VOGU-3710 file (C-alpha; in Angstrom, 3 decimals, decimal comma):
1> siggdlillq> 7,747/-13,384/-10,826  10,586/-10,892/-11,270  10,617/-10,602/-15,064  9,329/-7,028/-15,134  11,706/-5,921/-12,416  14,654/-7,530/-14,186  13,795/-5,380/-17,220  13,897/-2,297/-14,986  17,231/-3,466/-13,597  18,627/-3,851/-17,112
11> igifliigys> 17,385/-0,365/-18,011  19,172/0,902/-14,899  22,393/-0,818/-15,911  22,246/0,810/-19,358  21,671/4,168/-17,675  24,886/3,719/-15,699  26,771/2,854/-18,878  25,225/5,744/-20,814  25,907/8,283/-18,077  29,520/7,088/-17,806
21> mfviskfqti> 30,027/7,675/-21,507  28,366/11,082/-21,264  30,597/12,227/-18,388  33,849/10,920/-19,803  33,177/12,076/-23,385  32,838/15,747/-22,300  31,637/16,489/-25,866  35,277/17,032/-26,813  36,541/15,584/-30,053  40,053/14,759/-28,847
31> rakvflalmg> 39,578/14,350/-25,096  36,429/12,223/-25,482  36,843/8,758/-23,955  33,734/6,865/-25,010  35,719/3,841/-26,097  37,646/3,955/-22,824  34,336/4,083/-20,917  33,233/0,946/-22,782  36,433/-0,784/-21,676  35,724/0,262/-18,089
41> vasvgmayas> 32,267/-1,297/-18,285  33,820/-4,362/-19,931  36,128/-4,669/-16,910  33,077/-4,842/-14,670  31,464/-7,440/-16,927  34,613/-9,564/-16,840  34,707/-9,280/-13,049  31,051/-10,333/-12,826  31,578/-13,384/-15,020  34,799/-14,348/-13,229
51> syglasyfgq> 33,242/-14,090/-9,766  30,211/-16,150/-10,770  32,381/-18,814/-12,344  34,828/-19,113/-9,447  32,159/-18,966/-6,731  30,093/-21,617/-8,519  33,190/-23,774/-8,921  33,648/-23,758/-5,140  30,029/-24,805/-4,613  28,391/-21,458/-3,794
61> essgvhnlll> 24,708/-21,323/-4,747  22,934/-18,237/-6,039  19,447/-16,960/-5,242  17,176/-14,056/-6,190  19,243/-11,517/-4,282  22,266/-12,367/-6,461  20,605/-10,540/-9,362  21,809/-7,370/-7,641  25,476/-8,360/-7,867  26,074/-6,807/-11,300
71> flllgigvdd> 24,495/-3,583/-10,061  26,844/-3,541/-7,065  29,927/-4,196/-9,205  28,913/-1,498/-11,690  28,499/1,006/-8,869  31,970/0,255/-7,491  33,689/-0,287/-10,861  32,358/2,875/-12,490  33,389/4,889/-9,428  36,937/3,495/-9,738
81> myvivhafeq> 36,914/4,356/-13,436  35,941/7,975/-12,701  38,735/8,288/-10,146  41,379/6,888/-12,521  40,297/8,966/-15,519  40,003/12,152/-13,456  43,479/11,614/-11,980  44,865/11,046/-15,486  43,376/14,325/-16,689  45,006/16,186/-13,793
91> tdssldvker> 48,487/15,150/-14,935  50,699/17,297/-17,151  49,666/16,595/-20,762  53,198/17,452/-21,960  54,586/14,347/-20,229  54,987/10,977/-21,892  51,785/8,916/-21,709  53,478/6,163/-19,707  54,673/8,673/-17,149  51,194/10,218/-16,970
101> vaktmesagv> 49,641/6,825/-16,291  52,315/6,129/-13,660  51,450/9,379/-11,883  47,777/8,536/-12,229  48,194/5,192/-10,502  50,374/6,834/-7,854  47,337/8,801/-6,646  44,217/7,092/-7,985  45,726/3,639/-7,546  46,139/4,208/-3,827
111> sititsftdc> 42,525/5,386/-3,474  40,941/2,467/-5,299  43,271/0,027/-3,514  42,020/1,271/-0,142  38,353/1,102/-1,134  38,639/-2,239/-2,962  40,447/-4,046/-0,169  38,147/-2,712/2,529  35,125/-3,663/0,406  36,523/-7,169/-0,101
121> lafalgatss> 37,186/-7,584/3,598  33,715/-6,371/4,572  32,079/-8,887/2,230  34,507/-11,669/3,202  33,414/-11,297/6,815  29,791/-11,248/5,702  30,400/-14,580/3,961  30,931/-16,200/7,403  27,358/-15,379/8,474  25,069/-18,197/9,569
131> lsalasfcaf> 22,384/-16,666/7,343  22,935/-18,701/4,175  21,488/-16,196/1,680  23,593/-13,358/3,100  26,735/-15,511/3,288  26,408/-16,651/-0,327  25,823/-13,145/-1,670  28,810/-11,793/0,282  31,037/-14,557/-1,110  30,057/-13,680/-4,695
141> aclgilfdyl> 30,489/-9,952/-4,011  33,914/-10,397/-2,400  35,236/-12,234/-5,439  33,558/-9,775/-7,809  35,152/-6,727/-6,175  38,555/-8,422/-6,139  38,333/-9,231/-9,843  37,047/-5,740/-10,612  40,070/-4,223/-8,854  42,481/-6,474/-10,754
151> fqitffsawl> 40,879/-5,680/-14,116  40,794/-1,929/-13,371  44,542/-1,743/-12,647  45,472/-4,034/-15,566  42,946/-4,300/-18,377  41,413/-0,829/-18,017  44,747/0,890/-17,305  46,231/-0,683/-20,424  43,426/0,833/-22,501  44,047/4,132/-20,708
161> vydgkrqakg> 47,605/4,091/-22,135  46,212/3,407/-25,602  43,685/6,224/-25,278  46,350/8,598/-23,957  48,522/7,933/-26,994  45,549/8,569/-29,275  44,922/11,858/-27,529  48,612/12,831/-27,714  48,531/12,297/-31,492  45,556/14,638/-31,810
171> kgdcwgaccc> 43,243/11,885/-32,998  39,539/12,116/-32,202  37,708/9,405/-30,277  34,888/9,211/-32,833  32,526/8,227/-29,997  34,294/4,963/-29,404  34,030/3,684/-32,974  37,519/4,539/-34,221  40,226/7,181/-34,223  39,791/10,074/-36,613
181> aplgafcchg> 41,247/13,446/-37,501  39,618/16,100/-35,321  38,392/18,029/-38,383  37,311/14,936/-40,299  33,735/14,026/-41,161  33,754/11,110/-38,711  34,479/13,576/-35,917  31,763/16,003/-36,956  34,348/18,382/-38,460  35,526/19,333/-34,967
191> rfyndheaal> 32,238/20,904/-33,984  32,437/19,232/-30,582  35,924/20,462/-29,874  35,948/22,014/-26,412  38,938/22,211/-24,109  37,411/24,191/-21,292  37,541/23,020/-17,709  34,563/20,960/-16,536  31,867/23,158/-14,996  31,358/20,830/-12,029
201> qrfmrekyap> 35,019/20,928/-11,046  35,083/24,692/-11,363  31,945/24,919/-9,207  33,490/22,648/-6,574  36,666/24,735/-6,382  35,289/28,268/-6,726  31,829/28,092/-5,125  31,007/24,980/-3,127  34,250/24,272/-1,254  34,821/27,911/-0,193
211> fltlkpvkla> 31,210/27,999/1,015  31,937/25,076/3,370  34,870/26,966/4,893  32,556/29,617/6,374  32,228/29,197/10,142  28,403/29,596/10,263  28,104/26,991/7,515  30,306/24,546/9,439  28,225/24,984/12,598  24,991/24,522/10,635
221> viaiftiftc> 26,278/21,353/8,919  27,374/19,779/12,200  24,100/20,727/13,922  21,913/19,349/11,113  23,771/16,055/10,900  23,738/15,686/14,713  19,967/16,182/14,906  19,419/13,854/11,973  21,561/11,135/13,580  19,645/11,407/16,870
231> vciwgitnlt> 16,342/10,953/15,030  17,796/7,917/13,242  18,949/6,349/16,516  15,397/6,693/17,836  14,112/4,964/14,696  16,547/2,080/15,187  15,103/1,368/18,644  11,783/0,532/16,942  13,266/-2,001/14,501  12,066/-5,604/14,592
241> pdfnsewfvd> 13,200/-8,614/12,534  10,457/-9,974/10,310  10,131/-11,929/7,123  7,408/-13,606/5,090  8,014/-15,729/2,010  4,808/-14,291/0,497  6,631/-10,969/0,100  8,665/-12,490/-2,732  5,580/-12,906/-4,910  4,938/-10,036/-7,315
251> sendlhdvwd> 2,367/-7,637/-5,841  0,234/-8,013/-8,987  0,188/-11,833/-8,858  -3,219/-13,522/-8,452  -1,951/-15,336/-5,377  -2,348/-12,112/-3,417  -6,126/-12,286/-4,018  -6,127/-15,792/-2,548  -4,144/-14,659/0,480  -6,397/-11,634/0,950
261> krdkyfsnsg> -9,466/-13,898/1,110  -7,663/-16,234/3,498  -6,805/-13,321/5,777  -10,377/-11,994/5,538  -12,247/-15,207/6,347  -9,656/-17,263/8,232  -7,534/-14,581/9,842  -7,139/-16,534/13,085  -5,875/-19,725/11,451  -2,160/-20,269/11,211
271> dtisfytepi> 0,120/-23,223/10,542  -0,240/-26,829/11,577  2,368/-28,008/14,071  3,384/-31,605/14,860  4,725/-33,216/18,046  6,940/-36,132/17,048  7,677/-39,025/19,399  10,751/-41,213/19,009  11,049/-45,059/19,376  10,158/-45,809/23,016
281> dyasesnqak> 8,276/-48,493/24,944  4,802/-47,162/24,173  3,214/-50,013/26,166  4,703/-48,914/29,498  2,343/-46,989/31,742  5,037/-44,358/32,437  5,302/-43,478/28,749  1,500/-43,557/28,359  1,351/-41,105/31,261  3,836/-38,807/29,516
291> lkililnaen> 1,772/-39,003/26,318  -1,318/-37,946/28,250  0,578/-35,082/29,891  1,886/-33,928/26,493  -1,622/-33,968/25,003  -3,145/-32,182/28,001  -0,426/-29,497/28,034  -0,888/-28,957/24,296  -4,659/-28,615/24,649  -4,269/-26,086/27,480
301> cqgcskdwii> -1,081/-24,517/26,020  0,456/-24,958/29,451  2,991/-22,303/30,369  2,283/-20,214/27,247  2,270/-16,426/27,337  -0,518/-16,599/24,762  -2,986/-19,279/23,646  -0,989/-20,302/20,605  -2,908/-23,536/19,955  -6,486/-23,168/18,734
311> dgtvdawyts> -9,003/-24,889/21,018  -10,142/-28,305/19,860  -7,476/-28,726/17,173  -5,118/-31,064/19,039  -5,502/-34,400/17,245  -3,777/-37,241/19,115  -3,859/-40,918/18,120  -3,383/-42,015/21,732  -6,569/-40,212/22,869  -8,598/-42,070/20,213
321> fntwvendnc> -6,975/-45,404/21,041  -7,418/-44,968/24,804  -11,092/-44,040/24,372  -11,627/-47,034/22,077  -10,292/-49,418/24,757  -12,286/-47,636/27,456  -15,488/-48,337/25,462  -14,797/-52,119/25,728  -13,915/-52,500/22,065  -10,914/-54,683/22,971
331> sgtsltttgy> -12,603/-57,845/24,325  -11,446/-58,867/27,767  -9,382/-55,711/28,258  -10,233/-52,572/30,177  -8,251/-49,583/31,328  -6,259/-49,704/34,528  -7,422/-47,810/37,599  -5,073/-44,994/36,544  -6,685/-44,808/33,100  -4,000/-46,482/30,937
341> vpsgsfytcf> -4,083/-49,457/28,580  -2,559/-52,477/30,380  0,981/-52,962/29,130  0,502/-56,740/28,736  -2,332/-56,374/26,279  -1,314/-53,004/24,787  -0,224/-54,247/21,357  -3,012/-56,839/21,136  -5,538/-54,048/21,528  -3,474/-51,647/19,408
351> ntwmassqsg> -3,342/-54,026/16,417  -7,093/-54,611/16,699  -7,694/-50,861/16,837  -5,459/-50,293/13,794  -7,546/-52,823/11,858  -10,760/-51,010/12,762  -12,287/-47,961/11,104  -11,640/-45,922/14,244  -7,926/-45,696/13,436  -8,471/-44,452/9,884
361> pyrsvirmrd> -7,554/-40,794/10,494  -4,383/-41,804/12,372  -2,788/-44,489/10,205  -0,708/-41,866/8,388  0,768/-40,489/11,633  1,915/-43,839/13,076  4,999/-45,692/11,890  5,432/-49,351/12,875  8,541/-51,468/12,784  8,994/-53,593/9,694
371> dksaiqstki> 7,734/-56,707/11,527  4,718/-54,771/12,898  5,675/-55,810/16,422  5,920/-52,323/17,931  5,415/-48,623/17,278  8,509/-46,845/15,979  7,360/-43,209/15,824  4,161/-41,165/16,002  2,912/-37,662/15,342  0,384/-35,521/17,222
381> tadvisidgt> -0,899/-32,508/15,291  -2,487/-29,180/16,263  -3,368/-25,872/14,614  -1,927/-22,613/15,898  -3,223/-19,080/15,617  -2,049/-16,657/12,948  1,321/-15,216/13,934  2,051/-11,510/13,771  5,689/-11,380/12,704  8,694/-13,617/13,181
391> segaemmdel> 9,514/-12,227/16,623  6,152/-13,496/17,910  6,698/-16,712/15,984  10,040/-17,288/17,690  8,361/-16,801/21,084  5,661/-19,347/20,170  8,262/-21,829/18,930  10,211/-21,694/22,201  7,082/-22,186/24,335  5,859/-25,100/22,215
401> rdiaetgped> 9,272/-26,700/22,615  8,838/-26,420/26,384  5,562/-28,327/26,036  7,294/-30,997/23,919  9,772/-31,594/26,740  6,916/-32,703/29,012  6,217/-35,659/26,720  8,126/-38,933/26,328  11,887/-38,801/25,912  13,221/-37,030/22,784
411> tfvysasfld> 9,790/-35,672/21,770  10,091/-32,585/19,595  7,741/-30,150/17,860  8,109/-28,927/14,283  6,462/-26,734/11,650  7,779/-25,506/8,308  7,572/-21,911/9,574  10,032/-22,829/12,348  12,800/-22,475/9,744  12,098/-18,744/9,538
421> yeqykvfike> 11,582/-18,413/13,281  14,838/-20,217/14,057  16,765/-17,995/11,705  15,381/-14,799/13,167  15,894/-15,931/16,753  19,565/-15,191/16,189  19,065/-12,516/13,557  19,696/-9,449/15,709  22,735/-11,066/17,283  24,103/-12,153/13,904
431> tilnvslali> 23,466/-8,750/12,351  25,235/-6,872/15,131  28,125/-9,353/15,134  28,666/-9,291/11,355  28,337/-5,532/10,960  30,586/-4,890/13,982  33,272/-7,290/12,773  33,119/-5,751/9,307  33,461/-2,243/10,744  36,424/-3,253/12,891
441> avglvtivli> 38,139/-5,012/10,012  37,454/-2,150/7,612  38,809/0,285/10,195  42,033/-1,694/10,672  42,611/-2,054/6,939  41,866/1,636/6,404  44,414/2,582/9,061  47,062/0,398/7,426  46,412/1,597/3,872  45,797/5,281/4,636
451> snvkaamivl> 48,676/5,184/7,176  47,021/7,780/9,379  44,960/6,841/12,438  43,067/10,137/12,638  42,040/10,093/8,974  41,021/6,439/9,200  38,915/7,094/12,307  37,132/10,006/10,626  36,379/7,844/7,576  35,173/4,992/9,802
461> fmivlvdidl> 32,968/7,475/11,673  31,317/8,399/8,365  30,611/4,723/7,655  29,061/4,230/11,094  26,815/7,256/10,573  25,710/5,989/7,154  24,834/2,572/8,611  22,871/4,250/11,417  20,950/6,237/8,812  20,233/3,099/6,778
471> laliyfwdlt> 18,998/1,115/9,781  16,638/3,982/10,569  15,545/4,090/6,921  14,390/0,470/7,282  11,987/1,558/10,008  10,822/4,838/8,483  10,239/3,341/5,013  8,118/0,391/6,206  10,771/-2,306/5,872  11,930/-4,893/8,395
481> lnavtvaniv> 15,231/-6,469/9,374  15,779/-9,608/7,318  18,425/-11,244/5,128  17,623/-8,950/2,179  17,888/-5,673/4,109  20,998/-6,797/6,000  22,681/-7,712/2,700  22,203/-4,079/1,713  23,600/-2,891/5,058  26,754/-4,911/4,380
491> malglaidys> 26,928/-3,443/0,862  26,707/0,012/2,417  29,982/-0,622/4,243  31,727/-0,844/0,903  29,981/1,958/-0,946  30,094/4,398/1,972  33,857/4,058/2,272  34,150/4,783/-1,455  32,468/8,149/-0,947  34,593/9,093/2,066
501> shiaqafmas> 37,991/7,478/1,550  38,731/9,287/-1,721  38,077/12,685/-0,114  40,208/11,885/2,947  43,045/10,565/0,785  43,040/13,705/-1,386  42,954/15,915/1,740  46,020/14,189/3,172  47,867/14,361/-0,137  47,402/18,126/-0,475
511> phgnkndrmi> 50,635/19,825/0,706  49,679/23,508/0,546  47,914/25,895/2,897  45,847/25,433/6,032  43,107/22,835/6,539  40,522/24,940/4,743  42,806/25,278/1,716  43,534/21,557/1,711  39,829/20,772/1,955  39,185/22,987/-1,079
521> aaldeigpsv> 42,031/21,263/-2,935  40,612/17,815/-2,045  37,129/18,646/-3,346  38,690/20,194/-6,450  40,760/17,081/-7,122  38,346/14,253/-6,354  34,947/15,841/-5,603  33,629/15,660/-9,195  34,537/11,969/-9,459  32,741/11,172/-6,204
531> fhgafstllp> 29,682/13,128/-7,336  29,559/11,424/-10,742  30,025/8,016/-9,111  27,076/8,677/-6,802  24,811/10,240/-9,430  25,478/7,546/-12,038  24,348/4,916/-9,515  21,366/6,959/-8,331  19,834/7,232/-11,815  19,066/3,504/-12,244
541> vlvlagskny> 17,997/3,246/-8,594  15,269/5,775/-9,333  14,134/3,620/-12,261  13,523/0,749/-9,835  10,909/2,821/-7,989  8,289/0,975/-10,049  9,430/-2,481/-8,915  6,875/-5,041/-7,729  9,100/-7,811/-6,405  10,129/-7,532/-2,744
551> ifvvfhrmwf> 13,865/-7,929/-3,396  13,870/-5,069/-5,872  11,614/-2,887/-3,707  14,089/-3,291/-0,840  16,991/-2,731/-3,202  15,469/0,524/-4,499  14,822/1,917/-1,027  18,081/0,797/0,565  20,312/1,887/-2,314  18,577/5,227/-2,468
561> giivfgashg> 19,593/5,625/1,163  23,122/4,286/0,594  23,789/6,774/-2,199  22,116/9,809/-0,637  23,519/9,223/2,856  26,941/8,118/1,623  27,384/11,018/-0,775  26,031/13,623/1,665  28,369/12,462/4,425  31,317/12,234/2,026
571> lillpvllsi> 30,760/15,544/0,246  29,260/17,665/3,047  30,027/16,465/6,578  33,435/14,910/5,916  34,980/18,044/4,300  33,724/20,141/7,226  35,233/17,753/9,790  38,513/17,568/7,871  38,723/21,364/7,796  38,367/21,378/11,606
581> igptstrape> 40,101/18,246/12,936  41,727/16,840/9,809  45,185/15,219/9,916  48,373/16,826/8,683  49,474/16,417/5,101  51,462/13,350/4,081  53,420/15,432/1,573  56,002/18,040/2,462  55,362/21,504/0,982  57,253/22,177/-2,197
591> sdeareedyk> 60,147/24,622/-2,254  59,650/28,059/-3,786  61,868/27,051/-6,728  59,860/23,895/-7,405  56,562/25,741/-7,098  57,768/28,422/-9,525  58,818/25,722/-11,965  55,357/24,129/-11,680  53,723/27,466/-12,426  55,900/27,880/-15,518
601> tvemvdarkq> 54,984/24,379/-16,689  51,272/25,035/-16,198  51,534/28,318/-18,108  53,316/26,564/-20,980  50,666/23,840/-21,103  47,844/26,408/-21,060  49,548/28,346/-23,851  49,807/25,197/-25,971  46,138/24,410/-25,332  45,090/27,898/-26,392
611> qqqqrqiqgq> 47,150/27,647/-29,578  45,648/24,246/-30,332  42,134/25,557/-29,762  42,762/28,518/-32,053  43,987/26,160/-34,785  40,862/24,062/-34,401  38,625/27,140/-34,651  40,472/28,244/-37,765  40,047/24,767/-39,211  36,314/24,860/-38,563
621> qevkvq> 36,070/28,238/-40,291  37,976/26,899/-43,324  35,616/23,928/-43,512  32,587/26,239/-43,437  34,111/28,423/-46,203  34,688/25,355/-48,359
//
């Protein structure tokens, strides 16, 4: 049951939407963008619906983990929306709206293109995994991110033009309901008019970024992250793959009481396994000998590193039949000197035995040909001990298969739990392969789109560190490696690059000063957007702390790590590294004449803003007098 957790997830989604409106509105009558924020969320909703429809059309099936897809798309889509809106606000407000949007897409468009394409590629590679649940989720996510990107640069950008024109006309946003005069009643008589610079951006530029330029601070940051990474690497060495379908049942479900009693009174009892024999000449003494060897090896668990099979639980039809003949129940027939049923009278005795009460427990495990002339297939059952984890289960499965090979030709052993064991036999290999391929592909795409090898390598290094931290989090927070946790690791590839790529792109685009100055400029330009993108996603993740279902418990813990580790590496370690070993700027420094002209333009814009603010204050005073 996941009903309660789905409610928490929906609350989290509304928190993202509400926080987005809060950040973009700025409590400013004219510059508020609540309606625009709604259109950004609508873009994500359209992407979600489009991805589900197209993936389902191509035969992709969804499962419980797919409930997290909307959350993933909101996290990425809202972050893109912050970047676009912030870039738009950095443009010269005296320019035509179309030109402002063009300049916005010139900078923000490049950033979200890099992150969207690398995200898509990471999930596309994950869709090739042999783990079906992971592959399906990655396919849905790849399409969702692609659609989100397309809707952000078309649908959302078109509404950005509309909102820019509204703002240029001096119309209020009216909290997304309509456009209104800034001093009108619908806009609260201008009481929320405020044209001051955002406090977070001012803090980034004047306090935080300069603090990171201090040499002792840089050394401390590098030392702390190095020690933390070493501890995480140690944690990774203790990771083991494990999974249990019982984890998916709500922790408050009554079934857990049943399982607790089972574990208390029958803790040593595990699954029932079956050795299946194919159509062979069961009457031949050579095949009877192989059946005896199979049964004996199963009873003694021959060649096993542990006594997997519980003593006395091997139940073989041939043992009962052979004993029945040995006790002279088949008139005129006795066992050979080697202890086998004579091949000439095998089926005569077998049919008599099947008609007797002695064969009652075995009639369901023997399949005869349609004409009842010969045995077609049989099954020999046994009970195994309780298994401690899938890694031990995989070891048991392999050793039982070795026993099956000692029986007649094509004999095989099977249990329903073998499905999990088989999957996790290759889990570590598949996880390493998929994550490595995704990292390589993301690195190559980042190099191409950023067009700077050094910057791309630094960004890729941040992603590797975040994944190391997340793998360690699995161990330290009592989780295990399985399809659910690995799906989150793959998601981390996309979200981590969002936190780092924007900062690196802004650093490269800054043309002025030394590396410290460019780092300050990068955090000033894009730092607030990255912070808001991280914090808006963290809020609903915290709500999921009360989840009961395993998928949502894992989601809460892993996403908490993704956001905290991704944002800390992107906003703390990355700026420090860029200020030390960062690449050169991609833009040539402006000439003195051009810079002087820019200063004049900025002064003119500031003067107009001050005049406009004074008029609004006067208008408010007139309203109060009236």
